[in-house]
C-alpha positions in Angstrom: 0.1 0.0 0.0 1.2 3.5 -0.9 -0.1 6.2 1.6 0.2 9.9 2.3 -0.4 11.7 5.7 -2.2 14.9 6.1 -1.4 16.4 9.6 -3.7 19.1 11.0 -3.3 21.0 14.1 -0.4 21.3 16.6 3.1 20.0 16.5 2.1 17.3 18.9 -0.2 15.9 16.2 2.6 16.1 13.8 4.9 13.8 16.0 2.0 11.3 16.2 1.8 11.5 12.4 5.5 10.9 12.2 5.0 7.7 14.5 2.2 6.5 12.3 4.4 7.0 9.3 7.2 4.9 10.7 4.7 2.3 11.9 3.3 1.9 8.4 6.7 2.0 6.6 8.1 -0.6 8.8 5.2 -2.9 8.0 6.1 -2.6 4.3 3.9 0.2 3.2 5.5 3.3 1.3 4.7 7.0 1.8 4.3 9.3 -1.1 2.2 12.3 -2.2 0.4 10.1 -4.8 -0.7 7.4 -2.3 -3.9 5.6 -2.9 -4.6 5.8 0.9 -4.9 9.1 2.7 -4.3 9.3 6.4 -5.8 12.4 7.9 -4.6 13.1 11.3 -7.3 15.5 12.6 -7.5 18.2 15.2 -10.6 19.0 17.3 -9.3 21.4 20.0 -12.0 24.0 19.1 -14.9 24.0 16.8 -13.0 25.7 14.0 -10.4 23.1 14.1 -12.9 20.4 13.9 -14.6 22.1 10.9 -11.2 22.3 9.1 -10.7 18.6 9.8 -14.2 17.7 8.4 -13.7 19.9 5.3 -10.3 18.2 4.7 -11.8 14.8 4.9 -14.6 15.8 2.4 -12.1 17.3 0.1 -10.0 14.1 0.1 -13.2 12.2 -0.7 -13.6 14.0 -3.9 -10.4 12.2 -5.1 -11.6 9.1 -7.1 -10.3 5.8 -5.9 -8.8 7.0 -2.7 -9.1 5.0 0.6 -9.5 7.5 3.6 -8.4 6.8 7.1 -9.2 9.3 9.7 -7.2 9.4 13.0 -6.6 12.0 15.8 -8.4 14.2 18.1 -11.6 14.4 16.0 -12.1 10.6 16.4 -11.4 10.7 20.2 -13.7 13.8 20.8 -16.7 13.0 18.6 -16.6 9.1 18.6 -19.2 7.1 16.8 -21.1 10.3 15.8 -18.5 10.5 12.9 -19.6 7.3 11.3 -23.0 9.0 10.5 -21.5 12.4 9.7 -18.7 11.0 7.4 -19.8 7.9 5.5 -17.1 8.7 3.0 -14.5 7.4 5.5 -13.3 3.7 5.3 -11.9 3.5 8.8 -11.6 5.7 11.9 -8.7 5.1 14.1 -8.5 6.6 17.7 -5.2 7.5 19.2 -5.1 4.5 21.5 -4.8 2.2 18.5 -1.7 3.9 16.9 0.6 1.2 18.0 -1.5 -1.3 15.9 -2.4 1.0 13.0 -0.3 -1.1 10.7 -2.6 -4.1 11.4 -5.9 -2.2 10.8 -5.0 0.2 8.1 -6.6 -2.0 5.5 -9.8 -2.8 7.3 -13.0 -0.9 7.6 -14.9 0.3 10.8 -14.4 2.2 13.9 -11.5 1.6 16.2 -11.8 3.4 19.6 -11.1 2.3 23.1 -10.3 3.9 26.5 -6.7 5.0 27.1 -4.4 7.6 25.5 -1.2 7.4 23.4 2.1 8.7 24.6 4.7 7.0 22.4 6.5 9.0 19.9 9.4 6.8 19.0 10.6 5.4 16.6 9.2 7.8 14.0 9.9 9.1 10.5 10.5 12.8 10.9 8.4 14.8 8.4 9.8 18.3 8.9 12.9 19.4 6.9 16.3 19.5 8.4 17.5 21.2 10.6 14.1 21.5 12.4 12.2 18.7 14.4 10.0 18.5 17.4 10.5 16.3 20.5 7.3 15.6 22.5 8.2 15.2 26.2 4.7 14.7 27.6 1.1 13.9 26.7 -2.1 15.3 28.3 -2.6 18.1 31.0 -3.6 18.4 34.5 -4.1 22.2 34.5 -7.9 22.0 33.9 -8.4 25.5 32.5 -12.2 25.8 32.1 -12.3 26.5 28.4 -10.0 23.7 27.4 -10.9 20.4 25.7 -7.4 18.9 26.0 -7.8 16.8 29.1 -11.1 15.3 27.8 -9.4 14.5 24.4 -5.8 13.7 25.5 -6.2 12.7 29.2 -4.2 13.5 32.3 -0.5 14.5 32.3 1.8 11.7 31.3 5.5 12.6 31.2 8.0 10.6 29.3 10.9 9.0 31.1 14.0 11.4 31.0 16.1 8.8 29.6 13.9 8.1 26.8 13.6 11.9 26.0 17.4 12.1 26.0 17.8 9.1 23.9 15.4 10.5 21.2 17.3 13.8 21.4 20.5 12.2 20.7 18.8 10.2 17.8 17.6 13.6 16.2 21.2 15.0 16.6 22.6 11.9 14.9 20.0 12.4 12.1 21.3 16.0 11.4 18.6 18.0 13.1 19.9 21.1 14.9 16.9 23.0 15.9 14.9 20.8 18.3 11.6 22.0 19.7 10.6 20.5 22.9 6.8 20.4 22.9 3.9 19.4 25.3 0.5 21.0 26.5 2.5 22.7 29.2 6.2 21.6 29.4 6.7 23.3 32.7 4.7 20.4 34.2 7.0 17.8 33.0 7.7 15.2 35.6 5.0 16.4 38.1 2.9 13.4 37.4 5.7 11.1 38.5 6.8 13.2 41.4 10.1 14.1 39.7 11.7 17.0 41.7 14.2 17.7 38.6 11.2 18.4 36.3 11.8 20.5 33.2 14.7 22.3 34.7 16.5 18.9 35.3 15.7 17.8 31.9 17.0 20.8 30.1 20.2 20.6 32.2 20.7 16.9 31.2 20.1 17.9 27.4 22.7 20.7 27.8 25.3 18.0 28.6 25.1 16.7 25.0 28.0 18.1 22.9 27.6 19.8 19.6 26.4 22.8 17.7 22.6 22.6 18.1 19.7 24.7 19.4 16.8 23.8 21.6 13.4 25.7 22.1 10.8 25.3 24.7 7.3 25.7 23.6 4.2 26.3 25.7 5.2 27.2 29.3 2.2 27.9 31.7 3.0 31.0 33.7 2.5 29.0 37.1 5.5 26.8 36.2 8.1 29.4 35.0 10.6 29.6 37.9 13.7 31.6 38.3 15.7 28.3 38.4 14.3 27.4 34.9 15.0 30.7 33.4 18.6 30.7 34.8 19.4 27.3 33.2 17.9 28.6 29.9 20.0 31.8 30.1 23.1 30.0 31.0 23.7 28.3 27.6 23.5 29.9 24.3 22.3 26.7 22.8 19.0 27.3 24.5 17.1 29.6 22.1 16.1 32.8 24.0 12.4 32.3 23.2 9.9 32.4 26.0 6.4 31.2 25.0 4.2 31.9 27.9 0.4 32.0 27.0 -1.2 34.4 29.6 -4.7 34.1 28.1 -5.8 37.3 29.9 -4.7 39.7 32.4 -7.6 40.6 34.6 -8.3 38.8 37.9 -11.9 38.1 37.6 -11.6 36.6 34.0 -8.4 34.7 35.0 -10.4 33.2 37.8 -13.2 32.2 35.6 -10.8 30.7 33.3 -9.3 28.7 36.1 -5.7 29.8 35.3 -4.6 29.5 38.9 -2.8 32.7 39.2 -3.4 36.5 39.5 -2.6 39.6 37.5 0.0 40.5 40.2 1.7 37.1 39.7 1.7 37.5 35.8 3.4 41.0 36.3 6.1 39.6 38.6 6.8 36.8 36.4 7.1 38.7 33.2 9.4 41.2 34.8 11.5 38.3 36.4 11.8 36.7 32.9 12.9 40.1 31.3 15.4 40.7 34.1 17.0 37.2 34.3 17.1 36.6 30.5 17.5 40.1 29.0 17.1 40.2 25.2 14.9 37.1 25.1 12.0 37.1 22.7 8.6 36.8 24.7 5.6 35.3 22.9 2.1 34.9 24.4 -1.4 34.0 23.4 -4.6 35.6 24.5 -8.4 34.7 24.4 -10.8 37.7 23.9 -14.5 37.6 24.4 -14.5 35.2 27.3 -17.9 35.0 28.9 -18.8 38.2 30.8 -15.7 40.1 29.7 -16.6 43.7 30.1 -15.3 46.7 27.8 -13.5 47.9 30.9 -11.6 44.5 31.3 -10.8 44.4 27.7 -9.4 47.9 27.8 -7.3 46.8 30.8 -6.0 43.9 28.8 -4.9 46.2 26.0 -3.1 48.3 28.6 -1.4 45.2 29.9 -0.2 44.2 26.5 0.9 47.8 25.7 2.9 47.9 28.9 4.7 44.5 28.5 5.5 44.8 24.8 5.3 41.0 23.7 7.5 40.3 20.7 4.9 38.0 19.4 1.3 37.5 20.2 -1.4 35.1 19.0 -5.1 36.0 19.8 -8.1 33.9 19.7 -11.7 34.7 19.9 -13.3 32.5 22.8 -14.8 29.3 21.4 -17.6 27.8 23.4 -16.8 24.2 23.4 -19.3 21.6 24.8 -17.9 19.6 27.6 -15.9 22.4 29.3 -16.8 24.1 32.3 -16.9 27.4 30.7 -19.6 26.2 28.3 -22.2 26.6 31.1 -21.3 30.1 31.9 -23.7 32.8 31.4 -22.9 36.1 29.7 -21.6 34.8 26.3 -20.2 37.5 24.2 -21.7 38.2 20.8 -19.6 37.1 17.9 -19.3 40.5 16.4 -18.1 42.0 19.8 -15.5 39.2 19.9 -14.4 39.9 16.3 -14.1 43.6 17.2 -12.0 43.0 20.3 -9.8 40.6 18.3 -9.1 43.1 15.7 -8.3 45.8 18.0 -5.8 43.7 20.0 -4.1 42.5 16.8 -3.9 46.0 15.3 -2.1 47.2 18.5 0.2 44.2 18.5 1.1 44.9 14.9 2.4 48.3 16.0 4.3 46.7 18.9 5.9 44.0 16.7 6.9 46.6 13.9 8.6 48.6 16.7 10.4 45.8 18.3 11.7 44.3 15.1 12.8 47.8 14.1 15.3 47.6 17.0 16.9 44.8 15.1 17.9 46.9 12.1 21.7 46.6 11.4 22.1 43.9 14.0 23.4 40.3 13.4 21.1 37.4 13.9 21.1 33.7 13.2 18.7 32.4 10.5 17.5 29.0 9.4 17.3 28.7 5.6 14.1 27.0 4.7 13.3 27.7 1.0 15.9 28.6 -1.5 13.5 28.1 -4.4 11.4 31.1 -3.4 12.4 34.6 -4.5 13.6 36.0 -2.1 14.8 33.0 -0.2 12.7 32.3 3.0 13.9 31.3 6.3 13.5 32.3 10.0 15.5 33.9 12.6 16.2 31.5 15.4 13.9 33.6 17.6 11.0 33.0 15.2 9.3 29.6 15.9 8.3 27.5 13.0 4.8 28.0 11.5 3.6 30.4 14.3 5.9 33.5 14.0 7.0 35.7 11.2 9.8 34.8 8.7 13.1 36.1 7.5 13.5 36.9 3.8 17.0 36.1 3.0 19.5 37.7 0.4 22.8 36.0 -0.3 24.3 32.7 -1.1 23.0 29.9 1.0 21.5 26.3 1.0 18.4 24.9 2.6 19.0 23.6 6.1 21.8 26.1 6.8 21.9 28.0 10.1 23.7 31.2 9.2 24.6 34.6 10.7 23.3 37.6 8.8 22.7 41.3 9.1 19.0 42.5 9.4 18.8 45.2 6.5 15.0 45.8 6.6 12.1 45.2 9.0 8.4 44.9 8.4 5.2 44.4 10.5 6.1 40.7 11.5 9.0 39.8 9.2 12.6 40.9 8.5 15.0 40.9 5.6 18.4 39.5 6.4 21.6 39.6 4.3 23.8 36.5 4.8 
């Protein structure tokens, strides 16, 4: 059988797609864009992601003679309801069946059982060198009241540190030099197993590995960001100075309704601590606008908070009311038009902040990863721009795909830069 994989959603899903690919290839199947079987690894974190997943399935169904296999979060969240909604699909495979997908890929039906999936190795990396993801945990124990992740992916399950280090070494041996550690909240790594070392200890162990490589930490809950962790990150240039700390909101009443477990004062102290102990680091966050009962005054206070702290990158989302979450039952739902207006106001302000902060880089030397030399101009990223979610660097000069090069910033835009290597 020849198959192709369509991976939707977050990098955690991509790593699982890589595991599926290796499982199928090891069983004698081959991967290629012209595969007669299409494996669609879906996302269903919010309604918009679920709609995209369904639309992707329906688009694949219009290709004549294709066998369709649907896996991922959509299957785990909506279960047997999908059999009625998507009769075009040959087989649905829940995440707990991934380690047997090579056995059931050719069958028809619905495969779902209780339990999660935390394995990520061995896998066939689908990203281009030098960039790869390394999943260090599964699930989440934070229980934010708007979030569907615990219902879909279960409680926090951290991988054994030795396994993580072993896979890290394997990635280095394969030529990957920008390795992104991922999880729903990487600062909670090891807490489920009572490991005192936690994420700080894991990063310290990885830094003992020799070589010219870089590591990035993605998705750090503010509650888990400690002085010790920041000091370990700041103490080695191979840790990319990139702090991805989703705050979601700034005002105490909304933070309490969200179940975030901290206050505005705590956020202020934590952000100031990170800037002080890791000067020059890029700070990224995400924010939800239009949470139930959010007032105009609270939204204005949120804007003031963002303006004061000057995040380098910011992703904003309009609150999505998801069935099964605690927030679903809240009264005071905000009209879609109001949410859209607040979203646009926040992003317009952030565009100005981003433009100003990037302008400070003009004339400075930065490290860039070259990703596409076929484009004109060539396209890459500064090391301080995470793949897929941040801006890009347009690159002038002789270089090859996969290079990590130093270059001078010769022009800055709203979210992107131009670099001469």
